[in-house]
ZAMARGU-4260 file (C-alpha; in steps of 0.2 Angstrom, whole numbers, plus 5000, padded with zeros to 4 digits):
<rodrens>
0) 5420/5363/5408 | 5411/5350/5397 | 5422/5336/5391 | 5412/5322/5385 | 5426/5317/5373
5) 5438/5305/5382 | 5451/5309/5369 | 5450/5327/5372 | 5467/5334/5379 | 5469/5337/5397
10) 5470/5355/5401 | 5487/5358/5411 | 5479/5372/5421 | 5463/5363/5426 | 5466/5365/5445
15) 5468/5384/5443 | 5454/5386/5431 | 5443/5375/5442 | 5449/5386/5458 | 5446/5402/5449
20) 5430/5400/5440 | 5413/5393/5444 | 5412/5386/5427 | 5429/5384/5419 | 5433/5383/5401
25) 5450/5379/5392 | 5464/5389/5398 | 5474/5401/5388 | 5489/5389/5389 | 5478/5375/5383
30) 5472/5385/5367 | 5490/5391/5363 | 5497/5373/5366 | 5483/5366/5354 | 5485/5379/5340
35) 5503/5379/5341 | 5503/5359/5339 | 5492/5357/5324 | 5502/5371/5314 | 5487/5378/5307
40) 5474/5392/5309 | 5457/5386/5315 | 5439/5393/5316 | 5430/5395/5332 | 5419/5380/5330
45) 5434/5369/5325 | 5443/5374/5341 | 5428/5371/5352 | 5426/5353/5344 | 5445/5349/5347
50) 5445/5355/5365 | 5428/5347/5369 | 5419/5364/5373 | 5400/5360/5372 | 5385/5368/5379
55) 5378/5386/5377 | 5385/5393/5393 | 5403/5386/5390 | 5404/5390/5372 | 5399/5409/5376
60) 5411/5409/5390 | 5425/5401/5378 | 5422/5414/5365 | 5424/5429/5378 | 5442/5420/5383
65) 5447/5420/5364 | 5441/5438/5362 | 5452/5443/5377 | 5467/5433/5370 | 5465/5443/5354
70) 5465/5459/5364 | 5481/5454/5374 | 5490/5449/5357 | 5491/5431/5360 | 5479/5426/5346
75) 5476/5434/5329 | 5459/5431/5319 | 5460/5433/5301 | 5447/5440/5289 | 5441/5423/5286
80) 5437/5421/5306 | 5451/5408/5309 | 5462/5410/5324 | 5481/5408/5324 | 5495/5410/5337
85) 5501/5428/5334 | 5519/5423/5338 | 5519/5410/5325 | 5512/5422/5312 | 5527/5434/5314
90) 5516/5446/5323 | 5523/5459/5336 | 5513/5466/5349 | 5518/5481/5358 | 5514/5499/5364
95) 5513/5514/5352 | 5525/5529/5355 | 5520/5543/5345 | 5531/5558/5339 | 5527/5576/5336
100) 5532/5575/5317 | 5518/5562/5313 | 5528/5545/5314 | 5529/5533/5329 | 5537/5518/5335
105) 5529/5501/5341 | 5539/5496/5357 | 5537/5477/5358 | 5530/5469/5374 | 5544/5456/5374
110) 5558/5468/5371 | 5569/5469/5356 | 5571/5482/5342 | 5557/5494/5340 | 5547/5495/5324
115) 5546/5512/5315 | 5528/5516/5310 | 5526/5529/5296 | 5513/5542/5297 | 5501/5533/5287
120) 5501/5519/5300 | 5499/5531/5314 | 5483/5538/5308 | 5474/5523/5315 | 5481/5524/5333
125) 5486/5537/5346 | 5501/5537/5357 | 5500/5525/5371 | 5489/5513/5361 | 5493/5494/5361
130) 5494/5487/5343 | 5499/5471/5333 | 5510/5474/5319 | 5521/5464/5306 | 5538/5469/5299
135) 5537/5475/5281 | 5555/5480/5278 | 5568/5491/5282 | 5568/5510/5279 | 5582/5521/5272
140) 5590/5524/5289 | 5591/5505/5293 | 5576/5504/5304 | 5564/5490/5304 | 5548/5496/5298
145) 5531/5489/5303 | 5513/5490/5297 | 5499/5489/5310 | 5488/5474/5308 | 5476/5477/5322
150) 5473/5489/5337 | 5473/5479/5353 | 5469/5492/5365 | 5465/5510/5365 | 5474/5519/5379
155) 5465/5536/5378 | 5447/5538/5384 | 5448/5557/5384 | 5460/5570/5378 | 5465/5587/5386
160) 5469/5601/5374 | 5463/5618/5366 | 5446/5620/5358 | 5448/5628/5340 | 5434/5634/5329
165) 5439/5637/5312 | 5427/5638/5297 | 5413/5633/5307 | 5421/5617/5312 | 5426/5613/5330
170) 5441/5602/5335 | 5452/5600/5350 | 5471/5602/5348 | 5479/5590/5360 | 5491/5596/5373
175) 5501/5580/5371 | 5511/5584/5356 | 5514/5566/5354 | 5496/5565/5348 | 5496/5573/5332
180) 5478/5570/5327 | 5465/5584/5331 | 5450/5578/5339 | 5434/5582/5329 | 5419/5589/5339
185) 5403/5586/5329 | 5389/5600/5330 | 5381/5601/5347 | 5395/5592/5357 | 5404/5607/5362
190) 5393/5612/5375 | 5397/5629/5383 | 5415/5629/5379 | 5422/5643/5369 | 5435/5645/5355
195) 5453/5645/5363 | 5448/5637/5380 | 5457/5623/5388 | 5445/5608/5388 | 5443/5590/5390
200) 5436/5579/5376 | 5428/5562/5379 | 5432/5552/5364 | 5417/5544/5356 | 5426/5537/5340
205) 5444/5531/5340 | 5454/5534/5324 | 5454/5522/5310 | 5462/5521/5293 | 5448/5531/5285
210) 5443/5543/5299 | 5450/5554/5313 | 5445/5553/5331 | 5429/5562/5337 | 5424/5567/5354
215) 5412/5578/5365 | 5417/5591/5377 | 5415/5584/5394 | 5424/5597/5405 | 5430/5616/5402
220) 5446/5618/5413 | 5447/5637/5409 | 5455/5650/5399 | 5473/5648/5393 | 5486/5654/5405
225) 5474/5654/5420 | 5483/5652/5437 | 5484/5634/5442 | 5478/5627/5425 | 5495/5619/5421
230) 5491/5606/5436 | 5474/5603/5430 | 5479/5599/5413 | 5494/5587/5418 | 5481/5578/5429
235) 5469/5575/5414 | 5483/5573/5401 | 5491/5559/5411 | 5474/5552/5417 | 5479/5553/5436
240) 5464/5548/5447 | 5460/5562/5457 | 5442/5561/5463 | 5438/5548/5476 | 5424/5536/5472
245) 5410/5536/5484 | 5414/5519/5491 | 5431/5524/5495 | 5425/5541/5503 | 5413/5530/5513
250) 5426/5519/5519 | 5438/5533/5524 | 5424/5542/5533 | 5420/5526/5543 | 5438/5525/5550
255) 5440/5531/5568 | 5450/5547/5572 | 5461/5537/5584 | 5468/5519/5585 | 5455/5508/5594
260) 5461/5500/5610 | 5458/5483/5603 | 5469/5485/5588 | 5484/5489/5600 | 5483/5471/5608
265) 5496/5457/5604 | 5508/5470/5598 | 5525/5475/5605 | 5523/5492/5615 | 5536/5505/5610
270) 5527/5520/5617 | 5540/5524/5629 | 5554/5523/5616 | 5561/5539/5610 | 5556/5537/5592
275) 5555/5553/5582 | 5550/5558/5564 | 5563/5569/5553 | 5555/5576/5537 | 5554/5591/5526
280) 5546/5607/5534 | 5530/5604/5522 | 5527/5586/5526 | 5510/5580/5532 | 5511/5562/5530
285) 5524/5554/5542 | 5529/5536/5536 | 5543/5533/5546 | 5551/5535/5564 | 5568/5531/5570
290) 5577/5527/5586 | 5595/5522/5590 | 5605/5516/5606 | 5624/5513/5608 | 5628/5494/5612
295) 5643/5486/5617 | 5649/5481/5600 | 5639/5492/5589 | 5621/5500/5589 | 5603/5495/5589
300) 5593/5504/5576 | 5573/5504/5575 | 5565/5509/5560 | 5546/5510/5563 | 5535/5511/5548
305) 5516/5516/5547 | 5506/5500/5547 | 5495/5505/5532 | 5491/5487/5529 | 5481/5485/5545
310) 5468/5498/5538 | 5469/5495/5519 | 5464/5476/5516 | 5467/5467/5500 | 5454/5470/5487
315) 5444/5482/5498 | 5438/5499/5490 | 5453/5508/5498 | 5465/5495/5491 | 5458/5495/5474
320) 5459/5514/5473 | 5477/5514/5480 | 5483/5501/5467 | 5475/5512/5453 | 5485/5527/5459
325) 5500/5518/5463 | 5509/5532/5472 | 5506/5550/5478 | 5509/5563/5466 | 5518/5579/5472
330) 5514/5593/5461 | 5520/5611/5465 | 5508/5618/5479 | 5497/5602/5477 | 5498/5584/5482
335) 5487/5570/5474 | 5488/5557/5488 | 5487/5538/5486 | 5476/5537/5501 | 5462/5548/5508
340) 5468/5562/5520 | 5459/5552/5535 | 5473/5540/5533 | 5487/5548/5524 | 5488/5563/5537
345) 5478/5556/5550 | 5476/5537/5557 | 5492/5531/5548 | 5503/5547/5549 | 5515/5545/5564
350) 5510/5561/5571 | 5518/5567/5588 | 5511/5562/5604 | 5498/5550/5598 | 5497/5531/5598
355) 5500/5524/5580 | 5502/5506/5574 | 5518/5502/5565 | 5528/5488/5558 | 5545/5488/5564
360) 5563/5484/5558 | 5574/5481/5573 | 5592/5480/5568 | 5609/5475/5577 | 5623/5485/5568
365) 5641/5483/5571 | 5655/5496/5571 | 5658/5493/5553 | 5641/5496/5548 | 5636/5478/5545
370) 5618/5472/5550 | 5623/5457/5561 | 5604/5453/5564 | 5586/5459/5562 | 5569/5456/5566
375) 5552/5462/5560 | 5536/5463/5571 | 5520/5474/5574 | 5520/5486/5587 | 5511/5502/5593
380) 5521/5518/5595 | 5520/5536/5600 | 5532/5548/5591 | 5541/5558/5604 | 5545/5573/5593
385) 5542/5579/5575 | 5558/5587/5568 | 5562/5595/5552 | 5579/5591/5543 | 5584/5608/5548
390) 5581/5607/5566 | 5589/5590/5567 | 5604/5597/5558 | 5604/5612/5570 | 5605/5600/5585
395) 5617/5588/5578 | 5629/5600/5569 | 5626/5618/5574 | 5623/5613/5593 | 5608/5625/5593
400) 5605/5627/5613 | 5587/5632/5611 | 5582/5616/5601 | 5593/5605/5612 | 5584/5611/5628
405) 5567/5608/5619 | 5571/5590/5613 | 5581/5584/5628 | 5571/5569/5630 | 5576/5563/5612
410) 5594/5569/5612 | 5603/5552/5617 | 5594/5544/5602 | 5598/5557/5590 | 5617/5558/5595
415) 5618/5539/5592 | 5609/5540/5576 | 5622/5553/5570 | 5636/5542/5576 | 5629/5527/5567
420) 5626/5537/5551 | 5644/5541/5550 | 5648/5522/5550 | 5634/5518/5537 | 5641/5532/5526
425) 5658/5524/5527 | 5651/5507/5524 | 5643/5513/5509 | 5658/5520/5501 | 5667/5504/5505
430) 5653/5494/5497 | 5655/5506/5482 | 5638/5513/5480 | 5636/5525/5465 | 5634/5541/5475
435) 5631/5555/5463 | 5627/5570/5474 | 5621/5581/5459 | 5612/5597/5462 | 5593/5599/5464
440) 5582/5614/5464 | 5567/5620/5473 | 5553/5633/5466 | 5549/5648/5477 | 5532/5655/5473
445) 5524/5672/5475 | 5507/5676/5482 | 5499/5673/5464 | 5506/5655/5463 | 5519/5660/5451
450) 5537/5657/5451 | 5547/5670/5460 | 5564/5662/5459 | 5572/5645/5458 | 5584/5640/5471
455) 5596/5626/5474 | 5591/5613/5487 | 5603/5611/5501 | 5605/5593/5508 | 5612/5591/5525
460) 5617/5578/5536 | 5600/5575/5543 | 5593/5571/5526 | 5608/5558/5523 | 5605/5551/5541
465) 5586/5547/5537 | 5591/5540/5520 | 5604/5528/5527 | 5592/5522/5540 | 5578/5519/5526
470) 5591/5510/5515 | 5596/5498/5529 | 5578/5494/5533 | 5574/5491/5515 | 5589/5479/5513
475) 5583/5469/5528 | 5565/5468/5521 | 5572/5462/5504 | 5582/5450/5513 | 5568/5443/5523
480) 5557/5440/5507 | 5572/5433/5497 | 5576/5421/5511 | 5559/5414/5512 | 5556/5416/5494
485) 5540/5425/5495 | 5533/5433/5480 | 5533/5452/5480 | 5540/5467/5472 | 5559/5471/5473
490) 5567/5488/5468 | 5578/5483/5455 | 5592/5492/5445 | 5601/5484/5432 | 5619/5489/5426
495) 5623/5498/5410 | 5619/5490/5393 | 5634/5485/5382 | 5631/5499/5370 | 5630/5512/5384
500) 5646/5505/5392 | 5655/5505/5375 | 5650/5524/5373 | 5654/5528/5391 | 5672/5520/5390
505) 5675/5529/5374 | 5670/5546/5382 | 5680/5543/5397 | 5696/5537/5387 | 5696/5555/5379
510) 5698/5562/5396 | 5711/5551/5402 | 5699/5541/5413 | 5696/5523/5416 | 5681/5513/5421
515) 5686/5495/5428 | 5676/5479/5428 | 5679/5474/5410 | 5662/5469/5402 | 5652/5469/5418
520) 5658/5483/5429 | 5649/5484/5446 | 5645/5499/5457 | 5662/5498/5465 | 5670/5501/5449
525) 5659/5516/5447 | 5663/5522/5464 | 5682/5520/5462 | 5680/5531/5446 | 5670/5545/5455
530) 5684/5545/5469 | 5696/5550/5454 | 5686/5565/5450 | 5690/5574/5466 | 5696/5591/5462
535) 5694/5590/5443 | 5686/5605/5435 | 5675/5593/5424 | 5668/5583/5439 | 5650/5588/5435
540) 5651/5583/5418 | 5658/5566/5420 | 5645/5563/5434 | 5632/5567/5422 | 5638/5555/5409
545) 5640/5542/5422 | 5622/5544/5428 | 5615/5544/5410 | 5624/5527/5406 | 5613/5519/5420
550) 5596/5511/5417 | 5581/5517/5427 | 5576/5508/5443 | 5559/5500/5442 | 5548/5487/5452
555) 5549/5469/5448 | 5547/5452/5456 | 5563/5446/5447 | 5576/5451/5460 | 5591/5455/5450
560) 5598/5467/5463 | 5601/5486/5464 | 5617/5491/5453 | 5619/5509/5459 | 5616/5505/5477
565) 5628/5490/5477 | 5614/5479/5485 | 5610/5460/5480 | 5593/5462/5489 | 5584/5478/5489
570) 5565/5484/5490 | 5554/5498/5496 | 5547/5496/5513 | 5547/5513/5521 | 5534/5523/5513
575) 5517/5513/5512 | 5507/5529/5514 | 5512/5536/5497 | 5519/5521/5487 | 5509/5505/5484
580) 5524/5493/5482 | 5529/5497/5500 | 5511/5492/5505 | 5513/5475/5496 | 5530/5473/5504
585) 5521/5475/5522 | 5508/5462/5518 | 5522/5450/5512 | 5532/5453/5528 | 5517/5451/5539
590) 5513/5435/5530 | 5531/5428/5533 | 5532/5433/5551 | 5514/5425/5554 | 5522/5408/5548
595) 5508/5405/5536 | 5511/5395/5520 | 5517/5405/5506 | 5509/5403/5488 | 5522/5401/5475
600) 5512/5395/5460 | 5513/5402/5443 | 5498/5412/5444 | 5503/5421/5460 | 5520/5425/5451
605) 5511/5432/5436 | 5500/5442/5447 | 5515/5450/5456 | 5524/5453/5439 | 5508/5463/5433
610) 5508/5473/5449 | 5526/5477/5446 | 5523/5484/5428 | 5508/5494/5434 | 5517/5502/5449
615) 5532/5506/5438 | 5520/5514/5426 | 5511/5525/5439 | 5529/5530/5445 | 5533/5536/5427
620) 5516/5544/5425 | 5519/5555/5441 | 5536/5560/5435 | 5529/5564/5418 | 5515/5574/5425
625) 5526/5584/5437 | 5539/5587/5424 | 5526/5594/5413 | 5520/5607/5427 | 5537/5612/5431
630) 5542/5615/5413 | 5526/5625/5409 | 5529/5636/5425 | 5548/5638/5420 | 5542/5644/5402
635) 5529/5656/5411 | 5544/5662/5422 | 5555/5666/5407 | 5541/5675/5396 | 5547/5692/5403
640) 5565/5688/5401 | 5565/5687/5381 | 5579/5697/5375 | 5590/5695/5390 | 5607/5687/5391
645) 5613/5674/5404 | 5627/5662/5408 | 5624/5644/5406 | 5630/5627/5404 | 5627/5614/5391
650) 5617/5600/5400 | 5612/5590/5385 | 5618/5587/5366 | 5606/5579/5353 | 5607/5579/5334
655) 5595/5594/5334 | 5605/5605/5345 | 5611/5608/5362 | 5602/5610/5379 | 5608/5625/5391
660) 5604/5627/5409 | 5605/5645/5414 | 5616/5648/5430 | 5608/5656/5445 | 5590/5654/5439
665) 5592/5635/5434 | 5580/5635/5419 | 5584/5625/5404 | 5582/5629/5385 | 5586/5624/5368
670) 5599/5631/5355 | 5593/5623/5339 | 5606/5617/5327 | 5601/5629/5315 | 5606/5643/5327
675) 5623/5636/5329 | 5631/5645/5314 | 5632/5643/5296 | 5639/5625/5296 | 5634/5607/5296
680) 5636/5599/5312 | 5640/5580/5316 | 5632/5573/5331 | 5644/5562/5341 | 5633/5553/5354
685) 5648/5544/5362 | 5656/5559/5366 | 5641/5570/5369 | 5646/5584/5357 | 5641/5592/5340
690) 5656/5596/5328 | 5655/5608/5314 | 5660/5601/5297 | 5669/5616/5291 | 5673/5627/5306
695) 5678/5612/5318 | 5668/5621/5332 | 5663/5609/5345 | 5649/5611/5357 | 5651/5598/5371
700) 5641/5592/5387 | 5647/5603/5401 | 5654/5618/5392 | 5650/5635/5398 | 5643/5649/5387
705) 5632/5665/5386 | 5615/5663/5378 | 5601/5675/5374 | 5582/5671/5377 | 5574/5673/5360
710) 5558/5664/5362 | 5546/5657/5374 | 5532/5644/5369 | 5520/5642/5383 | 5510/5629/5373
715) 5525/5618/5371 | 5533/5624/5387 | 5548/5627/5376 | 5562/5640/5379 | 5573/5644/5364
720) 5591/5652/5365 | 5604/5659/5353 | 5622/5659/5358 | 5630/5676/5363 | 5648/5669/5366
725) 5656/5653/5371 | 5674/5646/5375 | 5679/5646/5357 | 5671/5663/5352 | 5655/5664/5343
730) 5654/5646/5336 | 5660/5636/5351 | 5677/5629/5356 | 5688/5623/5342 | 5692/5604/5340
735) 5710/5599/5341 | 5712/5587/5326 | 5727/5578/5333 | 5718/5573/5349 | 5702/5567/5339
740) 5702/5559/5322 | 5686/5550/5325 | 5674/5563/5319 | 5673/5560/5301 | 5657/5556/5292
745) 5661/5537/5293 | 5662/5537/5312 | 5649/5526/5319 | 5634/5535/5327 | 5639/5552/5320
750) 5625/5561/5311 | 5627/5575/5298 | 5613/5587/5304 | 5607/5604/5299 | 5589/5603/5304
755) 5581/5590/5314 | 5565/5586/5325 | 5560/5594/5341 | 5566/5591/5357 | 5559/5582/5372
760) 5553/5593/5385 | 5565/5587/5398 | 5575/5572/5402 | 5570/5560/5415 | 5580/5560/5431
765) 5585/5542/5437 | 5577/5537/5452 | 5582/5525/5465
</rodrens>
C-alpha cells in the first residue's frame, strides 16, 4: 500500500492486510473509522487522498474494496457518487422475506424489529435478496415500514416453475409462492419447453422498479405430476448442489479403495476391540462405532468416529464442495450426500470387517453417569459387526437367541453399553434435559414411488442408547475446545425469549400448571414441568406448546450452551461424513491434541462465525427442501380422498384458521377461518386458540374433531378441510366465560379475523 504521506493515518489492520494480500490497500476498518471520524460523505478521490492511496494498481484495488463494502451494506454511495457509512445514515441492511400476497419484510442483519415492505417496494427484489432500506414510517398496524434504497445482492440465479404461454407471451410462474413476480421469457429463449411443463429459468435480468425479471429456459424437468419430479423441483428451488464438479470427481476417483498401510502408522490400534456400528436398516454411511466395558467404579466408553479430515484437506476441491453443501440432504428414496460416494459409503464409512481410520473419544464414566475423564486420539479400527437398531434391541431386550449366537463376540460390550445407557438416561433426567418424546412418522412407498401409507416411527432403547453415547462424546469434544479456547463451531440452543416465556406462562396458568425459574428458567425447570404431565390427558398439547416456546438450535462460535439438553458446552463431533460442522470440529480437535499453537485473532474468529452462519443456512435449506417434498407427496396421497371424513387433532392455530392432523394417516391440512362458521373469530396467540365473537365457540390446540377433505392443491401442496363435528358440536367447544375473561377485543395479541392470508406449508420441527 503506497503511503508517501507521513501524516496519513496508520491502518490498525496493516499486519492482517500485509499477510493476506501481496499488494495491500486500506482495510475496511480503516475506511469506516475515517468516514465515521470526519462525519461527512466523501468522493472516491477524497478518500484516496486522505488515506494516501496512490498508484494506478492500488487505486484500482481500493475501488474494488469500496464496491465490496457497498455490496455488504457497510457503505452507501449517493447519487452524487459520495460515500458514507450506512449505519450513520440510518440505513438498515438485511435479507428480504417475501409473502405470497405480494408484500414482504426486511430481516435486519444486526437483529431487531423487521421492516415491512409494501408491494411497490417488493417489485425490485425477490425473496431471499439482500437489500439496504430506510425507515419511512409506521403503517396502520404499528409495524415499522421501510423503503428499499439499494439491492445489495441477488439471491436467485435461476427459478424453477411452470411455463405458461398466454396471448403469445411466455413466462414462468415460480414454484416458490414467496416469489410473486412471474419470470418473463423473451422470444426465442424457451427452447424445447412446452406450455405447462416444469422448467428451470436462468435469470438474465433481475427485477427493478420499472421492469419485471426476465430469463431463459435452461432445463426442462418434465410434465406436471411426473413421478419423482417433486425432488427435482426441491433441489433446484432451494439451489442444493447436486452435480459433482469435475475436479471433485477426479479427487474422489484418485482415492484408494482401502486404507493404505502407511496411513495406519502412528495411530492407536483398536482393530481387536469389539467395536460395533448400530444404525438404521437403510443406512449406508456409518459415521460412528461404539464399545463399552465395565470397570471397578464405572465404565469405559469408546466412541470411534470416521476420520474424514484425513482425506478431506482444508481448501481442497473436496473440502470446498463439502462446505458449499454443508450437509447431506435426505429426501424420501434419495440422498444428496455431502461427500462423494467413494468417501461417504466407502473409504470413510466404518463398514464391518475392514480397516478404517478414526478419531476416538475415550471416556471414563462413573456409576452416576458423570464423565470423570476423557481423551481424544487418532486410531485405526475394524468394526466387528453392523447391527440395525431393531437387531440390537432384539439382542438386549427380546433376548433373541439366533442373534445372540451370531453376535457372541460383541455381546459383552453390548450388555455393558445397555447398562451404561440406563445410567446415562437417569443422569439426563437428573440434569433436567428437556426430553420431549413427540411422535414421528415414516412414509411407506409402493412400487411406483407413491405413498402407500404413513406409519408412526417406533424408537426403541437401541436408538436411545446410541443417542446417549453420541451426546457424551459431543460434550467431551466441546469441553476440550472450550478448555483450550480453540475457535470452532458449537451447537448452541438459547432459552425462550421474554415474549414467548410470557405467553407460555399465561397458557400454563389456565391449565393449573406452573413453570419455575422466574425470568430465566433453565432446562431443569422445563424437565420438572414435564414430570408433572404424567397421566394427564393433555400431555401432548402441553409438550407441543413447550416445544414451540424454544428457539431453534444453530451453529455458532459463541458458546452460549445448549438449553434443551442442559449442557454448558455442546458441539457436533459424531457425523463428519454428513455434516460439515463435525468435520470442522475434528480438525480443531486434531489441532489441540497435536499441541500446535492456536490462532485466536479477529480474522480467524470472523471466519468461523461466517462458517457457522453458512452451515446453519444449509441445514435450514435441507429442512425446507425435504419438507416441500414430503408436503407434495402427502398432498398427492390425499387427492383420492376428497370427500372422505377423518378424525383429527388440532396441531396449529393461527389468525387465518386451524391446522388439523388426521389420525392414523398423519397428514395435516387447514380449516380456513372462513370455514369455521358464520362468526368473527378472535385469535388468542398466548392460549393457542380461536374464539368466536358471538357464539363463544373455541378451537384450541390439541382439540379433537372430525373433518372432511374438501380440496387438494398440488401446486401449493395444500390440503383444505371442513369441520364435520367437534367437542362443542358443529362450531367447536364452548368457552366458559367465568374461566376466561381475557378474550375481549382489547386483549393484547387478540385479532378479529374473518379472512386472512395463506398458511405456511408446514411448521419447522426444532432440531438439536
